[in-house]
MARPAKE-728993 format. One line per field, with one value per residue (C-alpha): x, y, z; residue number from 1. Coordinates in steps of 0.25 Angstrom, whole numbers. Example, Ala and Ser with C-alpha at 12.3 -4.5 7.8 and 13.67 -1.06 7.14 Angstrom:
# MARPAKE-728993
east: [49_55]
north: [-18_-4]
up: [31_29]
n: [1_2]
***
This chain:
# MARPAKE-728993
east: [67_62_47_45_42_33_36_28_13_12_21_15_13_19_15_18_31_38_39_52_57_67_77_78_86_83_93_89_89_97_87_83_69_62_51_42_40_49_46_31_33_37_41_45_47_58_53_63_64_52_59_52_60_56_58_65_76_78_87_84_96_91_78_72_59_58_55_65_76_74_74_88_94_89_95_108_108_107_118_128_124_127_140_135_135_144_136_122_128_131_116_107_96_82_76_87_86_70_73_83_74_62_71_75_61_57_69_65_50_54_63_53_42_51_57_42_37_49_47_32_34_45_36_24_32_37_23_18_30_27_11_13_23_14_1_9_14_0_-6_4_2_-13_-12_-4_-12_-25_-18_-14_-27_-35_-25_-26_-42_-42_-33_-41_-55_-49_-44_-58_-66_-57_-58_-73_-74_-66_-74_-87_-86_-100_-106_-105_-108_-123_-121_-130_-131_-142_-146_-141_-152_-154_-159_-144_-141_-154_-150_-160_-152_-165_-163_-148_-143_-130_-127_-121_-113_-104_-90_-90_-103_-96_-99_-87_-89_-91_-82_-76_-70_-64_-62_-73_-74_-84_-76_-81_-69_-60_-67_-76_-65_-60_-75_-74_-61_-66_-78_-70_-69_-84_-87_-79_-85_-99_-95_-89_-102_-111_-101_-102_-117_-116_-114_-108_-96_-92_-94_-108_-112_-108_-114_-128_-128_-125_-135_-124_-126_-115_-119_-115_-124_-130_-137_-134_-124_-115_-103_-108_-112_-98_-92_-101_-98_-83_-85_-92_-82_-70_-77_-79_-64_-60_-68_-62_-47_-37_-37_-21_-20_-13_-12_-15_-28_-33_-29_-36_-49_-49_-47_-59_-68_-65_-67_-80_-90_-78_-75_-62_-63_-60_-74_-76_-88_-97_-109_-117_-106_-105_-120_-120_-107_-103_-115_-124_-115_-116_-130_-130_-124_-133_-126_-124_-109_-107_-99_-94_-88_-82_-83_-71_-76_-66_-69_-84_-84_-75_-81_-90_-105_-106_-95_-101_-115_-108_-102_-115_-122_-111_-114_-129_-126_-117_-128_-137_-128_-119_-122_-115_-111_-104_-96_-95_-84_-86_-97_-91_-93_-107_-110_-105_-113_-126_-125_-131_-144_-152_-143_-142_-158_-159_-147_-141_-144_-141_-131_-137_-141_-150_-142_-132_-118_-116_-101_-103_-108_-98_-96_-99_-92_-78_-73_-60_-67_-76_-64_-57_-68_-70_-56_-54_-57_-43_-30_-18_-11_-23_-23_-37_-30_-19_-29_-36_-23_-19_-33_-30_-32_-35_-47_-49_-39_-40_-41_-30_-20_-20_-14_-2_0_12_5_-8_0_-11_-12_-20_-30_-34_-36_-51_-54_-48_-55_-68_-67_-63_-75_-84_-79_-82_-67_-67_-75_-73_-77_-79_-85_-72_-62_-54_-59_-57_-56_-57_-59_-72_-73_-71_-59_-53_-55_-48_-36_-33_-32_-22_-9_5_5_-10_-17_-29_-27_-39_-45_-42_-28_-27_-32_-21_-11_-19_-19_-34_-33_-29_-40_-35_-41_-49_-41_-43_-52_-45_-47_-36_-25_-22_-14_-9_-1_1_10_24_33_31_33_43_38_32_41_43_41_27_24_28_14_15_16_29_29_28_43_46_36_43_56_52_54_60_72_72_81_70_59_54_50_57_44_34_20_20_13_11_13_-2_-9_-23_-20_-16_-2_-5_0_-10_-5_10_7_0_11_22_15_12_24_21_12_16_26_40_50_47_57_52_60_56_65_65_72_79_70_74_78_80_77_63_52_38_26_12_0_-12_-21_-13_-1_11_22_36_45_60_72_84_95_103_98_99_93_82_78_78_70_60_58_57_46_38_38_37_28_19_18_15_4_-3_1_6_-4_-13_-24_-15_-8_-17_-13_-8_-4_-16_-20_-8_-10_-26_-26_-25_-16_-23_-15_-4_0_12_18_14_21_33_36_29_31_44_40_52_53_39_42_30_31_28_16_7_6_11_23_27_27_35_45_47_48_59_66_64_70_82_85_84_93_103_102_106_118_123_138_140_152_144_141_135_126_121_118_110_103_99_94_86_81_77_69_62_59_53_45_39_36_29_21_15_11_4_-3_-8_-1_6_20_28_42_47_63_67_80_83_96_96_108_117_112_116_129_134_134_135_123_115_118_114_100_97_102_92_80_86_86_74_63_62_60_48_41_31_23_10_14_28_40_47_61_61_55_64_77_80_90_93_88_83_75_69_64_55_46_33_31_26_14_19_9_15_4_9_24_29_30_25_33_26_34_34_47_48_62_60_71_76_79_75_72_87_88_79_91_98_86_82_96_96_82_87_99_88_84_99_94_83_85_93_81_72_82_84_69_70_60_47_43_38_47_47_46_51_47_55_46_50_38_40_38_25_19_21_15_3_1_2_-8_-17_-18_-20_-31_-39_-38_-44_-55_-51_-55_-43_-42_-34_-29_-20_-8_-10_-9_3_11_7_12_25_26_25_33_43_58_66_72_60_44_35_36_25_25_22_11_5_5_-1_-12_-14_-18_-29_-43_-52_-61_-75_-81_-79_-76_-67_-53_-41_-36_-22_-27_-30_-16_-12_-17_-9_3_3_4_18_30_34_48_40_33_40_54_61_57_63_57_50_43_38_33_26_20_15_9_0_-4_-8_-16_-31_-33_-24_-13_-9_6_8_1_9_21_17_12_23_33_43_48_42_55_54_40_43_54_46_33_37_42_30_21_29_28_13_11_7_-4_-11_-26_-34_-31_-16_-15_-8_-13_-6_-8_-1_-4_3_-1_11_7_1_-10_-14_-29_-33_-31_-17_-12_-2_12_7_20_19_32_41_51_39_34_47_50_37_39_54_48_40_52_61_69_66_81_82_75_84_97_98_111_106_104_90_82_77_85_75_75_85_91_86_72_68_74_66_53_56_51_38_36_40_31_19_24_29_32_46_55_68_76_72_68_55_51_48_58_53_64_61_66_64_57_50_35_32_34_43_55_68_72_69_57_55_41_37]
north: [186_180_183_190_181_187_176_165_166_161_173_182_197_207_223_229_236_243_233_228_216_208_198_186_173_158_152_138_138_152_158_172_178_192_195_206_213_203_211_207_192_183_171_170_157_155_154_143_133_137_140_149_160_170_184_189_179_183_194_200_200_212_222_231_239_236_221_223_228_216_207_213_211_196_194_201_192_180_183_186_173_166_173_181_195_201_197_201_215_216_214_226_226_221_235_238_224_226_240_233_222_231_240_228_222_236_237_223_227_239_231_219_229_235_223_216_228_227_212_213_223_215_202_210_215_201_195_205_203_188_189_198_189_177_184_188_174_168_179_176_160_162_171_161_149_157_161_147_141_151_149_134_135_144_135_123_129_135_121_114_124_123_108_108_119_112_99_107_121_120_116_130_137_138_139_149_155_149_149_138_128_129_114_110_114_110_96_90_88_85_70_70_61_59_46_46_34_27_22_10_13_18_11_4_11_25_37_40_52_53_65_73_87_98_106_101_105_96_83_86_85_72_67_72_66_52_53_59_44_41_55_54_40_46_58_48_40_53_58_45_46_60_63_76_81_76_89_91_78_80_94_89_77_87_97_108_118_119_133_146_148_160_162_156_144_148_145_131_129_133_123_112_114_114_101_94_99_94_81_78_81_73_61_60_63_53_47_47_62_70_83_96_99_85_87_101_95_84_95_103_90_87_101_105_110_113_127_123_120_131_137_136_128_125_116_120_115_102_100_103_96_83_80_82_73_62_63_56_43_31_26_35_36_33_44_42_54_52_65_72_74_85_94_92_97_108_114_125_122_128_120_107_112_114_100_94_101_95_82_83_87_75_66_70_61_53_43_51_46_53_45_51_44_51_57_71_70_66_77_87_82_81_96_99_93_99_92_79_79_82_73_64_50_42_29_17_11_23_28_38_35_28_29_21_9_0_1_-13_-11_-11_-10_-4_7_11_13_20_30_32_35_46_56_52_58_49_47_51_46_40_30_27_23_14_8_5_-2_-11_-26_-23_-29_-17_-8_3_16_22_12_20_32_22_18_25_21_29_41_49_56_48_60_59_44_45_55_48_35_43_47_33_28_38_35_20_15_11_5_11_2_12_2_-2_7_10_12_0_3_-6_-4_-5_-13_0_3_-11_-8_6_0_-9_4_11_13_14_29_29_32_25_18_15_2_-2_3_-7_-18_-16_-22_-34_-47_-48_-62_-66_-69_-68_-74_-66_-61_-69_-63_-52_-55_-46_-37_-37_-26_-24_-12_-4_-10_-9_-6_-4_-17_-19_-17_-29_-37_-32_-46_-45_-32_-25_-27_-39_-37_-41_-54_-55_-56_-45_-36_-40_-37_-23_-16_-4_2_9_20_23_24_10_6_-3_-10_-12_-18_-31_-27_-35_-34_-35_-24_-28_-42_-55_-51_-39_-38_-48_-58_-55_-57_-70_-74_-72_-77_-90_-99_-98_-109_-111_-103_-104_-101_-104_-105_-101_-104_-93_-86_-71_-58_-48_-36_-23_-18_-29_-20_-18_-28_-31_-31_-37_-42_-50_-58_-55_-61_-51_-53_-46_-48_-45_-49_-55_-45_-51_-55_-41_-33_-43_-43_-27_-27_-37_-29_-16_-23_-28_-15_-6_6_-1_-13_-4_3_-9_-22_-18_-6_-1_-10_-23_-19_-9_6_0_-14_-20_-27_-35_-50_-47_-39_-51_-44_-31_-22_-33_-33_-24_-34_-45_-38_-34_-47_-58_-54_-46_-34_-25_-10_-11_-1_7_18_7_1_7_4_17_16_2_5_18_11_-1_8_15_2_-3_10_9_-6_-1_10_2_-8_2_8_-6_-8_-23_-24_-18_-32_-26_-17_-28_-37_-26_-23_-38_-39_-27_-31_-45_-38_-29_-41_-49_-37_-36_-50_-51_-38_-44_-56_-47_-40_-53_-54_-66_-63_-68_-64_-67_-66_-66_-72_-69_-77_-89_-95_-82_-84_-98_-96_-87_-95_-83_-76_-89_-90_-76_-79_-92_-86_-74_-84_-91_-78_-71_-82_-84_-69_-70_-82_-81_-89_-82_-68_-72_-70_-83_-79_-72_-84_-95_-89_-76_-78_-63_-62_-48_-52_-64_-56_-47_-58_-63_-77_-87_-95_-108_-118_-132_-135_-124_-125_-117_-103_-97_-89_-75_-73_-83_-82_-85_-86_-85_-86_-95_-109_-103_-117_-121_-112_-122_-129_-117_-111_-123_-124_-109_-111_-124_-116_-106_-117_-115_-101_-105_-101_-111_-112_-116_-125_-133_-134_-125_-116_-121_-113_-113_-117_-112_-120_-114_-121_-119_-122_-123_-117_-123_-136_-144_-141_-126_-125_-133_-124_-111_-117_-122_-108_-100_-110_-108_-93_-94_-103_-115_-129_-137_-150_-162_-154_-146_-156_-156_-141_-141_-150_-143_-129_-137_-142_-128_-119_-129_-131_-143_-138_-131_-131_-121_-107_-104_-90_-95_-104_-92_-84_-95_-96_-81_-80_-91_-88_-90_-101_-99_-108_-116_-130_-125_-132_-127_-135_-136_-128_-116_-115_-112_-98_-95_-101_-93_-80_-84_-79_-89_-92_-97_-109_-122_-116_-128_-125_-115_-100_-103_-115_-107_-97_-106_-113_-99_-95_-108_-107_-93_-95_-95_-105_-115_-108_-112_-113_-99_-93_-100_-96_-81_-80_-87_-78_-89_-93_-104_-113_-111_-115_-127_-132_-128_-132_-147_-147_-141_-150_-162_-158_-157_-142_-139_-147_-145_-145_-151_-138_-139_-128_-128_-127_-129_-142_-142_-156_-164_-178_-184_-178_-186_-175_-178_-181_-189_-204_-207_-214_-225_-219_-208_-205_-209_-203_-191_-199_-204_-191_-185_-197_-195_-180_-182_-192_-182_-173_-183_-184_-198_-201_-188_-193_-205_-198_-183_-183_-188_-178_-173_-181_-169_-157_-147_-151_-150_-163_-155_-155_-166_-158_-146_-155_-163_-153_-151_-166_-169_-158_-166_-179_-173_-160_-154_-160_-150_-153_-155_-141_-145_-148_-139_-139_-135_-129_-129_-118_-120_-131_-142_-144_-156_-169_-163_-170_-164_-161_-151_-156_-156_-157_-161]
up: [168_181_186_199_211_222_233_239_238_252_258_268_264_272_272_258_256_244_232_230_222_229_223_233_232_237_245_241_225_224_215_215_213_214_226_225_239_247_259_258_259_271_262_247_238_229_215_211_222_231_244_253_260_271_265_277_275_261_257_244_234_227_227_218_216_201_197_184_193_203_191_186_201_201_187_192_205_196_186_198_204_190_189_177_183_173_161_168_170_156_152_154_164_161_157_147_141_140_132_124_120_118_109_101_98_94_84_79_77_68_60_58_54_44_39_38_30_21_18_16_6_-1_0_-6_-17_-20_-20_-29_-39_-39_-39_-52_-58_-55_-60_-73_-75_-73_-82_-94_-92_-92_-105_-112_-108_-113_-125_-128_-125_-134_-145_-144_-143_-156_-164_-160_-163_-176_-180_-176_-184_-196_-195_-194_-204_-214_-213_-219_-220_-227_-213_-209_-221_-219_-204_-198_-184_-175_-161_-151_-148_-133_-132_-134_-120_-114_-108_-98_-85_-77_-78_-78_-67_-60_-52_-39_-39_-28_-30_-38_-46_-58_-71_-77_-90_-84_-87_-73_-67_-53_-43_-51_-44_-47_-56_-69_-77_-69_-73_-85_-96_-90_-92_-107_-108_-104_-112_-125_-131_-129_-134_-146_-150_-149_-157_-168_-167_-170_-181_-188_-189_-195_-210_-207_-199_-185_-179_-185_-181_-166_-166_-171_-161_-150_-155_-157_-168_-178_-183_-175_-164_-157_-144_-131_-128_-140_-132_-128_-143_-148_-137_-142_-157_-153_-145_-157_-167_-158_-154_-170_-172_-160_-164_-178_-173_-171_-158_-158_-161_-150_-157_-149_-157_-153_-138_-138_-144_-134_-123_-128_-130_-115_-109_-115_-104_-94_-98_-102_-116_-127_-127_-111_-113_-101_-99_-111_-120_-112_-115_-129_-133_-125_-118_-131_-138_-127_-127_-140_-134_-132_-120_-108_-103_-88_-81_-66_-59_-45_-37_-30_-15_-12_-24_-23_-9_-11_-24_-24_-26_-39_-44_-40_-46_-60_-58_-56_-68_-76_-70_-73_-88_-89_-83_-95_-105_-96_-84_-73_-60_-49_-38_-24_-17_-4_4_2_-13_-12_-2_-11_-23_-14_-10_-23_-19_-31_-41_-32_-33_-48_-53_-43_-44_-31_-32_-38_-25_-22_-10_-7_-4_9_12_24_17_11_-4_-10_-23_-18_-32_-37_-46_-34_-25_-36_-38_-23_-20_-31_-19_-14_-20_-22_-8_-1_14_11_1_10_22_11_7_22_24_12_14_29_35_45_52_63_59_68_63_49_56_59_45_37_25_28_33_40_53_63_65_49_49_53_43_32_35_37_22_17_25_18_4_7_8_22_33_48_60_71_81_88_96_83_70_60_45_34_19_12_-1_-8_0_-2_-17_-16_-9_-20_-29_-21_-26_-19_-18_-13_-26_-32_-45_-54_-53_-68_-65_-53_-62_-72_-62_-58_-66_-70_-72_-58_-47_-33_-21_-12_0_13_23_30_45_51_49_34_27_12_10_-3_-13_-8_-20_-35_-42_-54_-68_-75_-83_-97_-103_-97_-103_-91_-84_-76_-61_-54_-47_-32_-31_-40_-31_-18_-23_-28_-15_-20_-14_0_-6_-16_-6_-4_10_19_22_12_12_4_-9_-22_-37_-40_-32_-31_-38_-34_-29_-21_-7_-2_-13_-9_6_3_-6_3_16_8_12_27_31_45_55_54_43_29_17_3_-9_-19_-28_-24_-27_-18_-14_-21_-8_4_15_11_18_15_25_23_31_27_36_49_42_41_31_32_19_21_13_20_22_33_47_53_42_40_55_55_42_47_60_52_43_54_62_50_50_41_50_62_54_48_56_70_71_82_78_78_92_98_103_116_110_116_103_103_103_100_113_122_133_135_144_145_130_132_142_132_121_130_137_129_115_118_110_111_114_121_132_140_129_118_124_114_99_94_105_101_87_88_96_87_75_82_85_70_65_74_70_55_57_65_54_44_53_57_54_50_60_72_78_91_84_74_86_93_81_79_93_91_77_83_95_85_75_88_92_78_76_90_87_74_83_93_82_77_64_58_54_41_38_24_22_7_4_-11_-12_-2_-10_-6_9_9_3_14_27_36_28_30_45_47_40_48_61_58_58_70_79_73_71_86_88_81_88_100_109_110_114_119_112_109_108_121_128_120_117_124_135_140_154_153_142_147_160_150_145_149_154_144_146_139_135_132_122_114_115_102_99_86_76_75_62_51_41_27_20_5_-6_-17_-10_4_8_9_20_29_35_39_45_52_59_63_69_76_82_88_97_103_106_116_131_139_149_138_131_144_147_159_154_147_135_121_108_94_81_69_56_43_31_17_9_-5_0_-3_10_9_-5_-2_10_2_-9_2_9_-3_-8_5_4_-10_-5_-12_-5_-1_-9_-12_-25_-15_-15_-30_-32_-23_-32_-44_-39_-34_-49_-55_-45_-39_-43_-41_-28_-21_-21_-26_-19_-10_-15_-29_-24_-16_-29_-37_-27_-26_-40_-40_-40_-28_-26_-31_-21_-8_-13_-25_-25_-33_-45_-52_-64_-54_-51_-65_-65_-52_-56_-69_-61_-55_-63_-74_-66_-54_-63_-65_-61_-66_-80_-90_-90_-104_-98_-86_-95_-103_-91_-85_-98_-99_-85_-86_-99_-97_-108_-117_-125_-139_-141_-148_-136_-126_-132_-134_-120_-114_-120_-125_-138_-146_-144_-129_-130_-137_-127_-114_-118_-120_-106_-100_-108_-104_-89_-91_-89_-103_-110_-123_-124_-137_-145_-142_-133_-120_-106_-92_-84_-70_-67_-78_-82_-74_-61_-50_-49_-63_-62_-75_-75_-75_-87_-89_-87_-78_-68_-54_-50_-52_-60_-70_-72_-75_-85_-92_-94_-99_-108_-114_-115_-121_-108_-102_-100_-92_-81_-78_-83_-80_-87_-101_-112_-115_-125_-131_-138_-132_-118_-106_-99_-86_-91_-82_-69_-73_-74_-61_-50_-58_-58_-44_-39_-44_-36_-24_-17_-20_-10_-10_2_16_15_11_25_37_48_62_71_86_95_110_117_109_109_118_111_100_96_101_85_76_68_53_48_34]
n: [1_2_3_4_5_6_7_8_9_10_11_12_13_14_15_16_17_18_19_20_21_22_23_24_25_26_27_28_29_30_31_32_33_34_35_36_37_38_39_40_41_42_43_44_45_46_47_48_49_50_51_52_53_54_55_56_57_58_59_60_61_62_63_64_65_66_67_68_69_70_71_72_73_74_75_76_77_78_79_80_81_82_83_84_85_86_87_88_89_90_91_92_93_94_95_96_97_98_99_100_101_102_103_104_105_106_107_108_109_110_111_112_113_114_115_116_117_118_119_120_121_122_123_124_125_126_127_128_129_130_131_132_133_134_135_136_137_138_139_140_141_142_143_144_145_146_147_148_149_150_151_152_153_154_155_156_157_158_159_160_161_162_163_164_165_166_167_168_169_170_171_172_173_174_175_176_177_178_179_180_181_182_183_184_185_186_187_188_189_190_191_192_193_194_195_196_197_198_199_200_201_202_203_204_205_206_207_208_209_210_211_212_213_214_215_216_217_218_219_220_221_222_223_224_225_226_227_228_229_230_231_232_233_234_235_236_237_238_239_240_241_242_243_244_245_246_247_248_249_250_251_252_253_254_255_256_257_258_259_260_261_262_263_264_265_266_267_268_269_270_271_272_273_274_275_276_277_278_279_280_281_282_283_284_285_286_287_288_289_290_291_292_293_294_295_296_297_298_299_300_301_302_303_304_305_306_307_308_309_310_311_312_313_314_315_316_317_318_319_320_321_322_323_324_325_326_327_328_329_330_331_332_333_334_335_336_337_338_339_340_341_342_343_344_345_346_347_348_349_350_351_352_353_354_355_356_357_358_359_360_361_362_363_364_365_366_367_368_369_370_371_372_373_374_375_376_377_378_379_380_381_382_383_384_385_386_387_388_389_390_391_392_393_394_395_396_397_398_399_400_401_402_403_404_405_406_407_408_409_410_411_412_413_414_415_416_417_418_419_420_421_422_423_424_425_426_427_428_429_430_431_432_433_434_435_436_437_438_439_440_441_442_443_444_445_446_447_448_449_450_451_452_453_454_455_456_457_458_459_460_461_462_463_464_465_466_467_468_469_470_471_472_473_474_475_476_477_478_479_480_481_482_483_484_485_486_487_488_489_490_491_492_493_494_495_496_497_498_499_500_501_502_503_504_505_506_507_508_509_510_511_512_513_514_515_516_517_518_519_520_521_522_523_524_525_526_527_528_529_530_531_532_533_534_535_536_537_538_539_540_541_542_543_544_545_546_547_548_549_550_551_552_553_554_555_556_557_558_559_560_561_562_563_564_565_566_567_568_569_570_571_572_573_574_575_576_577_578_579_580_581_582_583_584_585_586_587_588_589_590_591_592_593_594_595_596_597_598_599_600_601_602_603_604_605_606_607_608_609_610_611_612_613_614_615_616_617_618_619_620_621_622_623_624_625_626_627_628_629_630_631_632_633_634_635_636_637_638_639_640_641_642_643_644_645_646_647_648_649_650_651_652_653_654_655_656_657_658_659_660_661_662_663_664_665_666_667_668_669_670_671_672_673_674_675_676_677_678_679_680_681_682_683_684_685_686_687_688_689_690_691_692_693_694_695_696_697_698_699_700_701_702_703_704_705_706_707_708_709_710_711_712_713_714_715_716_717_718_719_720_721_722_723_724_725_726_727_728_729_730_731_732_733_734_735_736_737_738_739_740_741_742_743_744_745_746_747_748_749_750_751_752_753_754_755_756_757_758_759_760_761_762_763_764_765_766_767_768_769_770_771_772_773_774_775_776_777_778_779_780_781_782_783_784_785_786_787_788_789_790_791_792_793_794_795_796_797_798_799_800_801_802_803_804_805_806_807_808_809_810_811_812_813_814_815_816_817_818_819_820_821_822_823_824_825_826_827_828_829_830_831_832_833_834_835_836_837_838_839_840_841_842_843_844_845_846_847_848_849_850_851_852_853_854_855_856_857_858_859_860_861_862_863_864_865_866_867_868_869_870_871_872_873_874_875_876_877_878_879_880_881_882_883_884_885_886_887_888_889_890_891_892_893_894_895_896_897_898_899_900_901_902_903_904_905_906_907_908_909_910_911_912_913_914_915_916_917_918_919_920_921_922_923_924_925_926_927_928_929_930_931_932_933_934_935_936_937_938_939_940_941_942_943_944_945_946_947_948_949_950_951_952_953_954_955_956_957_958_959_960_961_962_963_964_965_966_967_968_969_970_971_972_973_974_975_976_977_978_979_980_981_982_983_984_985_986_987_988_989_990_991_992_993_994_995_996_997_998_999_1000_1001_1002_1003_1004_1005_1006_1007_1008_1009_1010_1011_1012_1013_1014_1015_1016_1017_1018_1019_1020_1021_1022_1023_1024_1025_1026_1027_1028_1029_1030_1031_1032_1033_1034_1035_1036_1037_1038_1039_1040_1041_1042_1043_1044_1045_1046_1047_1048_1049_1050_1051_1052_1053_1054_1055_1056_1057_1058_1059_1060_1061_1062_1063_1064_1065_1066_1067_1068_1069_1070_1071_1072_1073_1074_1075_1076_1077_1078_1079_1080_1081_1082_1083_1084_1085_1086_1087_1088_1089_1090_1091_1092_1093_1094_1095_1096_1097_1098_1099_1100_1101_1102_1103_1104_1105_1106_1107_1108_1109_1110]
***
């Protein structure tokens, strides 16, 4: 219904007349409205268009004295104008409609009241029926449980009584009734002292309980259960010194009367009598017994004093029974109880007082310590001021717990105790795990971390509680709070499992290799992250007892299946959480081959991932590692972009701390307000519109694009060439955006592409071409000249794109761009791909824009080295890097060590794998002083940690196991020990020992025991004075070895038959790589060199040919 309009407030008033309501119309907009007392106004204003009309020029369309009638008339006029007069006439007028509506609601109200009463009555009846049934059911269940319990107790007491009485009925023949000696319960508690301990101050030999609440019945049985072995030993010791029965001896020791008693405390005496009787029977019972009677006895012994034993005993029974017994002990047993803060805060004061009273009595015979792992628990304790003053001893340093002070223990046990206040999966544990191995992190970035999964508004509260508990330090001096783990928090982070529970330190130690000494981590000077372990490792080899951890390669391949819930992007973990090959070790191992920028080829035998769609991400020391398995050019490109722009990456690598809320921290904040233009026009970060000029906006936009290309990849029809081309363009743009964002965040980027079957790739020329063309077009996308995108300046020829670039301030003294992403290609015989890759990258020079190629435009060039990591320079670089990390001084022995590693790890067609060398180095102990150098014998322990199939690959498996066994031995082994520990037959031993001894890897001491020697007598690195006949060349060394094996003719004539019936004619071929490694580096093909490919202008003075560097 329309509201009344009274005309313009500016209208002039006329003398009053009879009130009438007029329906008038506007000639401009054709609307109609109602005017009250039209004749009193000179002007009226249209309510719709605002036009002002003189009233004397308006002809009312209808008039009425009643406003409802006027509204009815106006409605009829509007219906007539709309051509709906007939339909309007069929509808009652306003008055009738109002009466109908009122009547309808009246009927509905009456029906609702009636229906509601009926439903309430029905629900009441149903509730009463259900309640009666439930109460009856619970009553029957309680009665059944009570009857069963009482029947069991009666049978049990009868059996125990018969057992005791059967031993010596005469003991009770002269029993008389006597009153209880009240001194039995009179224990002096004035001197009882409970020590307040800090996390980490528990004694190693202490009986420990965690999450101890004030409800005594919840934890006292657990305490007696842990003490039961010691209680049993004490009871046996007392009984053995007594001539009578065991029960009598224990009763006398505790001062418990055997006779029937009268007076007070009869129930307590009965409970104590029962306790010593049951303990005597339990002491002599077979430890393997598992019958119901033995279980009942154990239950009663551990329930005394809680009110839950058959006699409902209380404190007096506790004093007369177990406490009186343990008072006979010469040495006090330490007990550590870690309080549960929440339950102590919430419990009534009376409940807490009873618990403190029990603690006081326990302290009369035990060394009781209580650990408060939070201020809340300690506050709840100190509310009982009288008890605190009388019985609480402050921490050993004499001060109360200062939660703001850094805990100086940092031990795993301390962390475990302090973390008992957190339930499994608790957000506090997720926060600690997110801070693992990070030097510091802005608190606000935790809210963006999907692994933390906490609301932004709750982060501060969680961090506050962690700070109170001593796990984190918070720096509040800057604009944003910066959080870091304390030593206690760092210790806790190593105990957190994949499902965010806390495992006991001893359990964690079981999965570590106790004999290994790993080097200390490098000083973490910037962004460093290690995530929780990615996937569950495969089980240990049954041959190894099922307990050996998987190898690094086995761990990497065990990605899990996407269909079974595995993540597409996983943080790189390791098979030894907290050990050498943890996530840091794996990161160090996989980044080892890269010694300078470019493409690095690694010959290493690998297996395909369980699910090739899975990729790994890792970041330490500002070096980010992305690992992907080759799946074709388009799929690999999309997966790489998805890894680099994954939710995990945005949360920890490309987060607000790295880039800034308004992207102002990009490039170390060098561009202030111009940073958006630098990112957009210099770095060519795509999809950066005005709405994306914030970190959140850019993240959301790129996540949307990322999800889109993933979806399009899954939906792509192989025959749709146009869609495939468009997807390639978007994926390349997304990849270029990702790599330059990492550069803007100050992170070095390394991409590892795994090729499990290189031979299959090379057999298919089309696949090989797709592989090499991928690098031709992708590598220039990941290169930059300062902040400028190299591809956009060197190769891009589309005019609209060229117009959207920032001019380059070219410096002729720095003529080359840098790769913002280095590449590693790993697979068996990956080095054979070097010629094809070199050719593809040389072809990229043909893609350079014409103006640059002809010299019309001066700009920078791009040099892309292609290395082979298995060559001598690569292995030496890996060794040198790791020795520096471990604090060893560089020495002249570095060349000798490199050749030794090549001799043990190389094959006849490839050098040692840098992954193996890194693994060896990671297992070496750190230097103990500044001038310490590393010797050859120091390598033996690290080499022994490799799988046996990685050692001397040219020799048979049994020979490798023999060598691994002798390298791993801490002392020389006799023949039988060597055979047993190597797990080979005596026949295999005889055959392969002869070869290893001739080569010089095995040597006998004066007691005919075997030990290892990695520098044989024929090696040029042999340090003793050379004897006549010492070889000077590879051939001379081979002749000398073959003479020992009876194969002297085999060197000159490879087709001759073997001179020994036990040795193959190919023996010298197997030995050859070992010998050559001592005299020179492994030279496979031209692939052992580094080829540097030039794209774009050459640096001044450079040759106009592709350079090949040794």
